[in-house]
N, C-alpha and C positions, 0 to 999 in steps of 0.2 A: 458153189451151191446157191441157187437163187430161189427165193420164195415170193410169190405174188401177194397182192392185197386182198382185203376182205371182199367177198362175192365175185372176185375176178378169177382168172385161170390163165393157163398158158395161151389158150386160144384167144381170150379177151385181150391179153397183152399184145398179141400179134395183130389183132384187129385194130387196136388203138394206134399202134406203130409209133409210140412215143420213145421207144428204146430200140436202137439198132444193134441186135445181138451179134451181127457179123463182125463188128469192130472188136469184140472180145474173143470170138471163136477163132480168129486168125492166130492167136497166140496162147489161148487157154482152153481147157476142156470145161465147158459150161454145162452144168446139170440143172435143169428146171423140172418142176413137178407141180401137179395140181394138189393143193392142200386138201386135207380131209373134208369131204362133203362138197368140194368144189370141182367143177369141170368133170373130168372122167374118173375122179377118185370117189370111192364109196364113202358113205356117211358113218359106217360102223354102227354099233348098237348102243352107244352111250348117250348121255344127255349133254347139257350145256357145257359141262366141265371139259369135255373132249375138244372144245373149240377155244378154250383159254390159251393164251400165248405160251404158257409153260408146257401145255400138252402138245401144241404144235411144234415146239422146240424138240420134243422127244421124237416126233414124226420126222423132223429134219435129220436127226441122227440116224433114224431107221433107214431113210433113203441113202444117206452117206454110207452106212454099213453095207447096204445091198450093192452099192457101187464099189465097195472095197476101199473107200477113202478113210484113212486114219486121221489125217490132218488136211485142212482145206480152208480156203477163204469162203466166207458166208455173207450173204446180203439179201436184201429184199426191199420191196416198196410197202409202206404203210404197215399192214399186219405182218408182212414179211420182214420188215425192219425190226418190229417188236419180237418176232420169232427168233431172229438172229441174236438179239440182245439176251433173251432168256437162255438161248443155247450157249452163248459165250459164258454166261454166269454159271451154268450147270456143269459144263465141261470145257473150261478155258484152254486146257492143254491141246484140244483138238482144233480150235479155231485160230488160224494163222492171221487173218485180217478180216475186217468187216466193212461192208458198204451199206450204209443206212440211208435209204431214199425216202423222202417225204415222211419222216417219222410222224406217227399219229398223235392225237391229243393224249395227254398223260397228266397224272398227278392232279393239280388243282384245276386244270382245264378239261379233265375227263368227265366230270359230272354232266355238263350239258350234252356231250356226245353220247354218254350213257343213256340219257333220256331219249335221244333221237333213235338209238338202236332199239330200245324197249318199245317206243311208239311205233316204229317200223315193223317190228315183230307182230304187234297187235294188229296193225293194219293188214299185213299179209294174211293173217288168220281170218280176218273179216272179209277182205276184198280181193285176196290173191295178189299175185305179182302185178297184174294189170292195174289194180288199185294203187299199189305202191308207186308204179311208174307214173300214173296220173298225178299223184300227189307231188312227186318230185318235179314233174314238168311245170307245175304251178308255181314253183319257187324260183326266185331269181338265181342265176348261176353265180358261183364265186367269181370275183373280178378276173382272176387269171384265166377263166374259161369263157369270158365274155365274147371273144371272137371265135371260139370253137365249142359252141354248145352241143355239137354232135357227139363230143366225147363223153357227155354225161347222159346220153339217151339210151345207152345199151342196158338191157335187163341183166339182172344178176345171173351168173353161171352157177346157180345152185338150185336144186329141185325145190319146187314150191312147198312140199311137205317138210323139207329139211331147213329151209331158209329161216323160219322163226327161231329155231334152236340155235342156228349159226349166229344170228344177230344177238340173241340173249347171251350166248357164250362170249361174244365180243364185248357186250355191255358189262359183263362181270369181271373183266380182266383189266390189267394195267401194266405199264412198264415197271421194271424193278426200281426201287428207290435209288436216287442219285448217289447216295453214300456207298451203296453196294457196287454200282457201276464204276465208281472212281477207282476201284481196285483192278480194273481190266487194263492191260497194257498192249492190246493188239493195235497195230496201225489201223486207223479208221477214217473212212471218207464219209462225211455227212452231207447229203444233197437235199436241199429244201427249195420250195418255191413260195412266192408271196401270194397273199390274197386267197388262201384256202383255210377256212376255220377248222376243218376236219384234220388238217395237217399244218398246224401253226408253226411259224418260224420260231416261236418261243420254245417249243419242244426241241427242235434241232439245235438251237443256241445253248440250251441247258445241257444237252447231251455232249456237245462239242466242248463245253466248259468243264464237264465232269470227267470225261474220258482222257486218259493221260496223253495219248498220241493221236488226237483227232484233228482233222481239217474240215472246215465248214465252207460250203459253197451255196449261196442263195441266188436262185434265178428269179428275176423280176417279171419274166414272161415265159410263155410256153416256147417261144422262139429260142430262148436261151437253153431250154432243156435239150435241144438237139445236140448241144455240145457235151452233154453228160456222158455218152458212151466213150468219147475220147478221153475224158477226165478219168473215168473208171479204168480204162485200159492202161493209161499212164500210171495210175495209182497202183494197180496190181503188178505192173511190170517193175516198178521201183520199190515195192514194199520190202521191209526188212524188220526183223525183231531184234530187240536189244540182247546183247550177250551177257 
């Protein structure tokens, strides 16, 4: 079960082509879906709370139930990684393993990112998605994207009237406390990259230190990210739970 990042979608992930799904699909059934309010999924009738990571974890289980999966490996990028962690805490018996890709800002590093999301929501309401994209283009890209700025130029795959609520929902949520995560025993692969303040290595390091059976891999460049599908495939092939 794979969950994408905030304002992304299955289509956006395919467009970016940072992850080669064929490496996994050769040996595993991979289920991807558009999160609530993203891509082809409807927004529902709720407010900001429905975009909190705990609510998105419930959506993940709803998709798994629809597929008939009682137990499964779960993973995702950024918001998807956060969704996976909340899901594992709420129903640990159903999650066999976790793949946490570029975990987002959390805990003490969350406040600056929260302000960015709130400001972005306000900007979309004033100037639309075009105004948001113009503001983003005026900012220097994170160092890891210096040679690939085109990866940052894609607009959100969220309807303009829904996007402010999605962003405020993200601003109002956080990863579970580390002392709660320390009780999880699923085999876990944590994949991080350097030079992205929205997905700091500090979050990935803290998670790898707290989780009982976690392996951390940090990519210094996007070129190294091309090796991640192979790492995930090998991890899923060799995962096991303690008896």
